[in-house]
N, C-alpha and C positions, 0 to 999 in steps of 0.2 A: 503493499499499499505505501504510496506518494506519500511524504510529508509536509504538510502544511509552513509554507518559511514563516521563521519568525526571528524577530532581531533581539536582542538582550536590551541593544538600546535605538528602541526604535524613533529616536531623533535621527540617527544617521540616513533615516529615509527621507529624502529630500527632495521634491516635484518642484525647484527653482534658477531661475538664473541667480549668479553671483554677482553684483556691478559693486564699485566701492563700498564692500562691505555689508551691504545687504542682500539678501535672500528673497529675491521678487520675481513676478511673471513680465511677459514680455510687453510692449509697449501696444502689442498688437492683437491684446486679449484672448490668442488662439493658444490651443494647446495639442497636444499629440498623446498621443495611448503606445503605451510599453508595453508590449507582450511578451508570456513566459513561452520561448522557443520550443518548450518541451509540453504545454499543454494547450498553447495559444489564447490561455486566457489573459486576464489583462494586469498589467500590475501596477500601475498606477499613469500619470499624466505629468508631463514637463513643458515648458513653455515653447510656443513654435517662435520662433526668435526670428526678427527681422533687420534688415541693414544699420537702423537706428538704435535698435540693441546694441549690436556689435560696438556703433561709433560710442555711444554711453558706456560702454565698456573697455575702449581705446581709450577713450578721455581720463577714467579713473587710474587706467595703467598710469597714463603719462604725470597723471597729478601725484604718484604714490613713489614715482622713480627716484627722483632728489633724493628722498628721504633714506628710501631701502638703498641706491648705490652706495651713498655717504656711510652707512653704516661697515666696519672692519668687517673683513674674511671671517673672523670668529665671533663677530657676533650673531652673523646669520649662518654661522656653523651651528652654534647652540641650537635656535632655533629649527634646525633640520634635521640634528639628532633626537630632538625632542617629536620632532615630527615621526622619524622613522618609530620611535618607542611607541607613539601612541599607535600608528600602524598595527605594529604587533602586539598591543593591548586588546585592539580590536580585531584579531587577524578571524575570528568567528563569525562575527558580524559581515565583515567584507568577503568572508568566503561564502556565505549563503544569498548575498546579494550578486556576486557572478554568476553563481549555480542558477539564481530566481533568473537575470535578465541576461544571462548569456547562453545555456545550458549547459555549462563543463560539469563535468562527474566530480564529485567530491576531492579527489586526492588531486585533480590537476587545478581546480579554485583555490585550494589551500597553497597551493605550489606557486601558483600567482600570486598571491597575497604577498608571500617570503620574497619571492623575485620583487614586487615593486617595492615593498621595503628596501631592499639593497640595494635601490638606487638611493634612497635618500641617506642613508649610512653612507656610501661611497661620494656623494657628493657635498655629504658635510663634511665628511674629510679633507675633501677636493677644496672649497671656499676658501679655506686657510693656505692654499699652497698656489694661488694665479700671481706666478714670479714673471718679471720683468728682466731686462737684462742691462749691461753697461758697455758700449761698443769703443774700440778705441779708434778713435778719427786719425785719419792721414794729417791731420794738423795738429801738431804735438801739443798745442796751446787749446786746444777743442775737446770735449767730452761728447758722447752718444749716450742718450739715455733712451730706454724704450720701457714703456709703459703699457700693461694692459689693462684695460678698461670695459665695463658692461656695453652690450651695445645699443640699449636700449628697451622700450617696448616690444615682444615678440608675440608675434601668432602663431600660437600650438592647435593643431588638429589631428586628432587622435583617430584610430579607427576601435572597432566593436570587439573585433575578436580577444584581446588583452584589456579590458576597459581600464583596470587598476595597474597595471605597469605599464603602457605605452602613455599614460598620463604624467607617472613619477619619472619613467625616464628623459622626459623633456621638462615636467617643472622642475628636476632635481639641479641639472645643470643650469637651467636659465636663473634659478633663485643664487643658488650658488654663485653666480657669477656676478650678480647686482642688479640683474634685468627684471622689469616686471611684466606680467601677459596677460593675454587673453587666450583663453582655454576654449577652445570648442571641440563637444566629445561627440560620439559618433550619437546619431538619434535612435538606434536601436538599443544601446546599454548606456545610458547617461547616471544612473542612479550611483552606481560603484565608484564612476569618478568625482559624484558631488560628497559622497561621504569621506573619500581619502581627503580634497579639499576642506571640508570642514573639518577634517583632525585638524590638520593645518594649520585653520584659525583657533584650534586650541591651543595648538604650543606656539602661538606669538605672531603669528605672520601676520602685519599690519592691514587693515583695509586697503584696499587698491591694488593691492602688491598680485592677488591672483584675481583676475575676474573670470566667470563661467558663463558662458552662451550655448544653449541646445536646442537644437532644430531637426525637424527630420524632412519634410517636404521643401522646407526654405533653407536646405543645408548650402545650395549653390550661391544664392543670395549672401548670405552670410559670410560665408567662406570670402566671396570678391568684395565685400566689404573690407574684410581684413587686409588682403593680400594687397588690396588698391590703397589703401591707408597712406598715407605721407608721413604720419606720426609711427608706424610699426616698422622697425628697422630689420627685423627677423622672418620666419617663415620656418615652422618645422614642421612636416608633414607626414605621415603614415597613412599608406593608402595605394590605391592603385596607379600603374604608368601612366595611364591615360588622364585621371584627375591632376597627378603631380605636373602631368607636362601643362596643363592648363593654369594651373596657380602660378607656375614659373612665370607664364605668357602675362600673368595679370598682374605680378609681382614686378616684371620689367620694368614699367613704367617710373616706378620711385626705386630702381635699383636697390632692392634688398637684398641680404644676404639670406642664402636659403641651405636648410639641410631638406634633403627629399630622400626617404626609406619607401623604395615603392616595390614592383612587383617581384618575383622568383618563380625560376624554375629548375628547380635544384637539382642536381645529378647528383647518385649516388652509386658510388664504383666498387664492385664486390671481387676484389680479385683472387684467384685460386690459391694463394698463401697465406689466406687470412683465416683466422678464428672463426668459424659460421658463426656459431652459439654467438658470438660476439657482435658479427655481423648484424643478425636477426635482432638481437636486441637494439641495435642500433637504430634499422627500420621503425621498430615500437616506437622509440622516442621520438626520431625526426620526421616521420610520416604520418603516424596517428596521432600525437597529441594535439589535443583540443580538435578533436574527429579530423585532422588533415587541415583546420582553418588555420594554418599559420604562413607566413612567408617566408619563411624559413623549411618548410615542408619539401623531403624526400620525394618531387615530382616522377622523378624517371630513374627507377633500380636499371642498373647494367649490371651483369652477375657475369664472371668468365666464364667460358663453355665447360671446362672438366667439374666445376663444383654447381652450375649451374641445376643441376635435378637437385641433388642435397640441400641448397638452399632455397628451391621453392619450396620444396616439403617441409623445413622446417619453418620456416615463415607460415604458410599455409596453417600447420598445429598451432604457432603463438596467437595466429589472428582469429582462430576457433575458437581459442580459451577466451575473446573478449566477450564482455555481458553490456550488450547495448540497451538502453533505459534512460529513467530521468534521472538527472543526477542528484535528486537528493535521494533515490533508493539504495537500501543498505548492498553492497556488492557491485554496481552498475562500473564497468571500468570508462565508456565511452557515452559521451548523451546525442544529444542533436546537431543539425547546424543548422544554423540561423535562422533559416528562413524557407518558404517554399518555394523562392525562386532558386536558391541554392539547393536544395534537391533535386528541381528541374534540369539544373544546368549541370549535375553530376551525372543523373541518371542518363541525359543529351548524350555524353560524353563514354559513357559506359556502352550504351545502345549503338552510338557508330562504331566505336573499336571493333564490336563484337560482330556487327555489319561484313566491316574491314577482316575479319578472320579471325581475331583476338578469342583467348578462350579466359572466360570466369573462373578461376579456383575457388575462390571462396568469396560469399556474398554475392554483390552485384546489384542488389533492388532496393527499391525504397520499404519503410516501413509504417504503411498508413496506420496498423494497427496498434502502434506504439505513438501514435501523433502526429501531425503536421508535418515535421520538419527532420522525420528520421531518417537515413538511408546506413545499409548494412556496409559495417568496414570490408573491404572487398580487394582481392587479390587479382589481376590479370593478365594472363600471359597472352605470348605470339603477338607482340606488338613489333607494329612495322612503323618506318622511318615517314612522318609526312603526318601520321593520322593527328587526330586533333588533342588527344587524351595526354599526347607528350609536349606538341608545340603550345599547349593552351594551359595557363596555370589551374591545377582541377581545385585547390581549394576546398577539398572535402577528403574525405576515409577513403581512397583510392589508390592504390599503389601498383603499377603498371610494370611488367619486370621484362628485360628484354636479354637478348644474350651477344658476348661478344668474344671475340677472340686477341686481338693481340693490343698492348697498350698503348698505341699511335693511334688503332682505329677508336678506342672507348673515348682517348681526348678528345679527338677531331669532333666526334658526334656530340660529347657534353661540350665542349664550346660552340656550338650550332644554335644559338639562339642570342635573340636579342638581348635579353637580361643577365644579369650576372650578380647576383645576392650572395647566395649561399651554396657549398657542393660539401660530400663527403666522400672519402677515401678507406677504404679497410683492405690493409696489404702489412704483412710481417715484416717486411723488408724495407729496411731505413733507408737503401739508397732508393727504391721505387715511391716512396713515400716522400722523400724531398723533393723527386724531379719531377712526377706527376704535380704536386702541390704548387709549384712554380711555373706548369704549363698552363694549370686551368685558370680560365680568365674569369672568375668570379672574387669580389670583397671578402669573401671569409672561405677558407678551407677548416673544413674539421678532418681530422685522422683520427681512425680506429676510437670514435665515438660518435653519437646520434645526436649529442648535446653540444651546442655551439653559441649559447648565449650567456653570457656573465655579464654583472655591471663591471669587472673590470677589464673585460677585452672591448676594443673598439668594436660598433656592430654599425655595419653598411655595406652598400653595395659599388658596383663599376658599370659602365654601357647603361642600358635604360634601368636600369635598379636603383639609380637615382645617385646622390652625391651628399658627402658631410658625414661625420661619424658621430653615433651615439653611445654612450657608456664610455666607461675608462677614463684617464688623466686626458684624453683627445677628446671627451664630448665637450666637454665646458669650451673648450677651445672655440667650437662654433656660437658660441653667445658674448665673445670678447670680439674689442676691435684694437688696433695695435697704436698707441701716438707715440712719436718719436721727439724727444728733446731733445737740442743740439746746445751744448752752453761754451761760451766762446770767450777768451781774453781768462782761460783758468789760472795764465802764471803771471797777472799782471801782480805786481809788489809782493812778487816772490822772491825767495831767496838768491837764487841764481839770477834776479834782474836788481839786485841793488847794487849799488857801488861799493867796492870793496872799504871804503873809510867809512861805509854804515854799519859795518858787518860787526858782531861782538862776539868775543872768543866765546868757546862754547859753553864753559862757566857760565857767563853772563846769561847765556839764552836759558841754560837751565835752573836759573834762580827762581824760585818758589816762593808764593806767600807764609809767612811763618806759620798762620793757624792753618795750613793745608796739609803739613808734615807730620807725622807720628811724631810723637816726643822722643822717641828711641832713634830718631833718626837725624835730630837738630844739632847734636854735636859733628856730627861728619859733613854735616850739608854747608854749614857756612853763608847759607845762599838767601836773597833778602828780597832779590826782584823776581814777579811774575813771569812765568813761561812765555812764547811768542804767543801772539793767537791767530795768527794764519795759519791754519792746519795744514796745507801743502808746506809751507815753510817748517813747522814743527817736525813732519813726517822726516823731512831729509834730514834734518837735523838728530834722528833718535839715536843715528849711530854714536852721538857725543853723549848720550845720557849717561849721567854718573849711574854705577850699580843701585843704587836705591830705588830711581826711577826707571828701571830696565823692566819690561812688560812681565808677567808671571803667567807661566802656561800651568 
C-alpha cells in the first residue's frame, strides 16, 4: 500500500515565489498544478510567474548585491556551512518532497539530498579561498595585482530531474563568490527547491540574496526576461541543448557570462579484459539511476565481442531484479518517469528500434497498471548504427547494447555524436584506460566506475554539451570576474634612489622607540630613534638588522 506523504515540518511545503525576502504569488494572479508522477494526483500549486515577476526578482537581487559582496569570504562561509547543516537536519522531509514531486525511489531521493548538501559544504570551504595574484611587471618600478570579484546578479535556471542538487550546485558557488541570484526552478518540481532555499533563509542568508520565481506554461517568458536583462551578468542553465542555444542567443545582447550544462549521449565501453561484475554494477549506477533521467546516463553500451554474451546475461539478471513502483513503497528500486510525454518518447524509441531489428531482452513496455508514468527498465540488443535510440538522448530506463571488435572502432563510434558530456570505460589495462580516456571527445571520463559526479570534481562537457564547469574548485570561477590593478612608481623615495649623503648607517636605520623594545633587550640596543617607515626601504635593509630584530620562525 502506498504511503501518504507527510512532512515532519509542514512549513517546508511552500507554494510561492520568493522576492526580496517575501514569499508571495505572481503579479499575474495565476497558478499551475504540481502533480505526483507516480499517481497523477495533485500535490499543490505554485505561481505562474510572468516577466514582471522576474524583473522584480532581479531588482531585489541587485539591491542586495552591495551588502552581500562586501561580506568577507569567511562570513559567507559560515552562513553556507549552517545551510549545509540545516539541509542534513531536514534530510527526511527533503527526501519526501523529492519522491513526491519527482517520483524517485527512496534510496535515490535520499542520495540526492546528501549530494545536494555536499555542494553547500564544499562551497562553504571555497568561499574563503578566492585568491588573487601578484605578477611581476616588465618595469621594475611597477606592480601588477589581480583581484577576483563577484560577477554580480546571476540568473540560475534548473531542471526537474535533480530538484535539490541542481539548485545547490548553482547556489553554492554563486553565494560563496559574493553574487546574488534569481533562481528559476522547473515547473514540474518547484517544492523541493523552495524548501532548500527556505532552509537557507533560516541559516541567515539576507533578504534579496536569493530570489525564486516559479513557472510552467510561462517558463520561456520568464527565462527570456532573465536572459535579456542588462542587470543580470551571468546565466547558469542545466537542460536541453536546444534551449541552451536559445538562452545563449538571448543573452548575447548583453554579453553575459554563461555556464551551460546541456544534453548528453554517454558511451559506456566494456573491454574484454575488465571485471564484468564491476561493469554491470557500473551500468546499474550510470544508466538506471533516477530511472535513466540524468544527463550523464550511459546511453550507448559498447561491449567487446569476446565478452558480449556473458555481459548481456549478467546485465539482464541485474535488471530483472529491479522492482518498479511508487517511490514511497517499501522495496521499490525504481520509480516512474516524469510525465506521460516521457513515457511516449521512450516507447517510440524502443518500438522504432524493434522495427529495425533490435531485440528486447528485458522490459520494453509501459506499465499503465502501476500509474500513468511508468516504463519498465529495459535492456535491448542488436542495435544498428543510425537508430534513434542511440542517436537521440533517451532520458529513460532503456539500455541499448552493441558489440565491437577493436579499440579503434569503438572510440570512433563513441565520438560520433554532436554532444560530449560524460563517458565510461571499463578495462583492467592501465595503458588502455589512459589511451582511451585521452581519445574520447567528452568533458568527463569515468574509468572503472559508473559514478562520475562529485562536489570535488569539475562537471561539464564539450561540443554541444555546453560550456563552463560546476562543482570543484573550478566551479566558483564561473561566478567571478578578474580585476587588474597596476601600481606605478613603487620605488619613489626608496632606499636606492636616495642620495648617498642622505643615507644613515645600518645602526641608525634600525633604531626603535624605547617603549617598543622588550626590557631585556634595551641594554644591548642602545637605539633611540624609530625604524624607517618606507616598507620597501625597510625590507632592503633587513640584512643590516641587529640580531634582536631578526625574524623568528
